[in-house]
N, C-alpha and C positions, 0 to 999 in steps of 0.2 A: 408440436414436434415431439416424437417419441424419445424415451430415455436413451435408446440405442443411438439415435441420430445426434442427440446432445453429446454423447460420449465421443462420437466421431468428430464433432466440432471442438470439444474441449477434452483432449485426451488425458488419460492418466499415465504418467511417466515415472517409472522406477529409476531413480538416479543413483541407486547403490552401485551399479556397474561403473558409473563415472567416478564415484568416490573411492572405489577400491578394485576396479576390474582391470582387464588387459587394455592395451592401447586400442585395439579394434573395438572392444566393448564401449570404451569411453567415447570414441568417435561416433559410434552408432547412436548413443544417447544424444550427443551434440547435434547430430543430423536431424533427429526428431524435434529437438528444441528449435532449431533454425526453421524448419518447415512450419511448425506450429506458430511461432512468433511472426512469420510472414502472413499466415492465413487468418489468425484470429487474435493473437497476442495474449492468450490465456492457456494455462495448463495446470493440471493437478499433479503434485509430486508426492511420491512415496519413497521409501528407502533413504530418507534424508538423515537419519541418525539423531534427530532432535530429541531432547529429553521431554517426553510427553507428560511425565508426572509434573514437571515444572509448568508446562502449559496448563494442565488441569488445575494446579494450585493458583496460578495467576488468574484464570477464569473465575475461580471461586472467590478469591479476595476482591477482585474487581466487582463481581456481582454484589457482594456485601457492601461495598462502597456506594454503588449506584442505588441500591435499595435502602441505604442508610439515611441519617438525618440530613435535611437540606442545609442546615447550618454548617455541617462538616464540608459539604461540597462547595458551598459559596465561599468558604474561607480560602479555597485554593483556586479561585478563578483568576485568570491572567489580568494584569493591571492595564493592558492595552490590547486592542484587537489584533495588532501585528505580532503579538507573542503567542506562540502555540502551547508552550508548556503549561499544564494545569487542566482544570475542569471547564468544560464547555456545556452549557445547559441546553435542554431541548427547546426547539423553536427559535434558536438564535441564528441559524444559518441554513442555507439550502444549496446542495451541490449542483442542482440544475442551473441555478442563477449564474454560476461561473461560466456556464456555456452560453449565456445570453438568453436562457429560457425563462418564461414567466411561470413560476410555480410557488406554492406555499412552502414554508420552512419544512425541513426534513423532520421525521418523527424518530429522533435519536438524540442521545447525549453521549459524550465521550471524554476521556481523560488522556492527555498527551504527555509523553516523556521524551525529553531530548537527550543528547549525548551525556552519558553518565561518567565517562572517563576523560577529563579535560586537563590533565596535568601537563601534557605536552605544550611547549611554548607556541606551537602552531595554532592552538585554540585561543590564545591570549592576545593576538594581534588586534589592532583596531578594526580591520576588515572582518576578522572572524567573529568579533563580538556581536555583529548584526545578526548572526545565524545561531548563536549559542547563548541561551539564557539559563538562569538557574532553574532547576526543577523545583516544582512546588509539591510537597508531599503532605497528604492529609494526616491528621492526628489519629485517625482510625479508619479502617480496621488495622489491628496489629499485623505486622509483617508486610504491609502494603509496599513500603519503600524497599524492603529487602527483596521481595519477589519481583517488583517492577524493575529493579536494578539488575537482578539476575537474568530476567527475561530479555532485557535490552542487550546485555552482553552476549547471551546465547544466540539470539536471533541475528545479531550483527555478524556472528561467525558464519551462520548459515548463509547470510546474504553475500559474504565474501566468497564462499564456496560456489554459489550460484553465478556470481560474476566471473569466476574462472570457467565455469561451464559455458557461460555466454561467450567468453573470449574464444573458447575452442569452437563453438558453433559458428563464430564469425571468422574462422580460419586465422586467428591471431595467436601469438604466444599465450599460453594459459595465464601468465601473470600480467598480462597487458593492462588490466584495470587496477592492479594492486596499489600502485602509487597515486591513483586517482580517488581512492576511497579510504586512505589511511588516516584521515582526520575529517571524516564525513559528518554532515549535519542531519543525519537521519532522525526519524520520529517513530516512536511506538504509540499507536492509538488504540486504547481499549474502548470498545464501542458497545453501548447498551441500547437496544431497541425495546422500549417498554411495551407491555401488553396494551392493546388499544381499547380502552374503556369506552371511548366514544368514536364514532365513525370518522375516518380521515376526511379532510376537505377534498373537493374535486381536484384531481391532479396531484394530490399530496401522497408521497411515498416515504418509506423508511429512509431511503437515500435516493435522491434524484439522479437521473442519467448524467454521467460525467466521465472524464478521463482523469488519470493520476498524473502528477507533474514530474516525478523523479525518474530514476533509472529503472527500478523495478519495485513491485509491492509483493510482500509475503503475507498472505492472509490466512488466519486460523479461524474458520467458522464453527458455529455449533449447529447441530442438526435440529432445527426448529422451523415451523411453518413461516413463510415469508422470507425468501432467501435471495441469493445473488443471481443476477442474470447478466448475460453479455450479448451484445448485438453482433449478428453475423454480417458478412459482406453483402448478403442479400437483403439486409435490413430487418431480419427476424430477431426476436428476443428468445434466447434459449437459457434454460437453467444451467448453472455451473454445477457439476456433480458433487455431491457431498460424499466423501470417503473418510471413514474414521481414521484418525491419526495422520491424515494427509494435509498438505498446505496447498492453497491456491496461489499461483504465481501469475502476475500480469505485468506487461510492459508499460512504462510511463512515457510521457511526452518527451522527456529528456533523452531517453534511450532511442525513441523513434528518430529524433533529430540527429543523435550520435551516429545512427546507422544509415543516415541519408534516406530515411523513409523505407528502408528495407523491412524493418520490423514495425508492427502496428501497435500503437497505443490506442486501445479500443474503448468504446463507450460501454459502461456497465451501470447497473442500478441495483438497489435492494427493494424488492416489492413488499407489499403488505400481505399479512397472512389472510387466509379465507375468513370471511366475516363470521362464520360459524365457530371459529376458535380464536378470533382476534383478541377477545377480552381476557384470555388465559394463556397467551402465547408470547412471552417475552423472548428475545433473541440476543445473543452476544456474538461478537467477533473481535479478534485482535489483529490489527494491521501494522506491518512494519514497512514504512516508506523509506527506501534506501535512496537518500540524496547524496551525491558524491561530495568530495571536498568542495568548499565554497569557491576555491581558486582553481579547480580543475577546468581545463579548457574543453568545452563541448564543441568539437569540430568533426567533420566527416571522417569516420574510421577508414583507413587506407583500403581495406578489403571491400568497402561498400560503395565504391565508385569505379565505373569502367574506365579504362585508359582513354584519354582524350575528352572525357566528360567532366563537367564542372560540378562541384558539390551543390546541393539544393539550398543549403543554409549557410549563413556566415558564422564564423567561430564566435562563441560567447562563453564567458565564465559561468559555471553552474550557479553560483550565488546570484549573479546579475540576472540570469535567466529566471530563477525563482522569484526574484523581486519584481521583475516585469510581469510575470503571471499574476502575482498577488496584487499588484497595483491595478491590473486590468479588472480583477474581481471587485476590488474596492470601488472602482469607478462605475462598473456596471451596477453594483448594489446601490450606490448613492443615487443613481438615476431612477431607481424603481420607487 
C-alpha cells in the first residue's frame, strides 16, 4: 500500500484547535477523532504542546540504560511476573501469545514505570495496592529516575487532555472521564528493540500482533527501520506514519468496551527491519498505557447505545477487567 493510502487510513490530526480554538474548531477535531476511532482506532496527533525536549532526554537516558551493563538491568527486574514496574528482558514474553497465537518471543526489552504520585489515600486502599507497586529505579544512568518521573507526569497530563477530546467526540460533557482517571494505574513503558545480529526465528517479530488493554495508548516512536503497523478492516497491514514530534494514539480494549464497540481496539505489531540493515538498526519507542482508576466502572457510555437497545457488555470495574485479561494471558502461556 502506498504512503498516501496509509495516511488516509491513519490520519494526522492537529489537536491544537481542540486545546485552544473556538467551539466550532474544537468540535471539528472531535468529529475527525470519532470517525477515525470507528474506522481503524489509530491516529497521529500534532499540536499537542508536549515538551519534546523532555521526550528527547528520556529517549537518551533510556537508550543508555538498555545499552548499559546487564547487572544494572537485572537489579531492577520485578520480583514476580504479575508486577509490571521494572526491567523486562528480551525473550521473556511475546505479545502474539496473549491473542492465542503460536509465535516465538518478541525481539524487545522494556522498562516500566507505574504511578509516581501516590500520596492520595485512594492509592493506599487494599484494593488499590493490587494495581500500584513501588517503582524500581536503576542506579545508573544518572537522571534516569528524575526524567522517568517527569515524563510520567507530563504524559499523564496529555492523556487527560485526550480523554476530554474523546468525551467531546462521544457527545459527552468534556469532563465526563475526569473522575474516572484521577487515581489511574497507568504505565509508561520505555521499549528498546536491539539491532538484530542474528536473523529472527520464523514468525518472530519485534512485537507480535496484539491489541492494548486500557483506554488509550500514547506512543512516541523513533524514526528507524522496522516500525509499527496496524491492520485495516480489510485485513491488510499498513505502516503507521512517522511524523517528527508527533504521537501515535490508539484505542485499547477497555475503551472499545466502554463505547459499546463503537470505537475499535485494533490489532497492531512492530515488524523487523530489512535484513540489509537489521544488524545496525536498533529502535526505540515510549508507550503510555492509560488505565483508568482501578475502581472505575466500565459500562456502556450513554451516547453509545440506541434507545431501546441493550448494551453489548456487562459492567465491570477497570481493575477487575485488567486482572481478567492478565489471568487469561497467564493461562494461555502456561499451556504452551
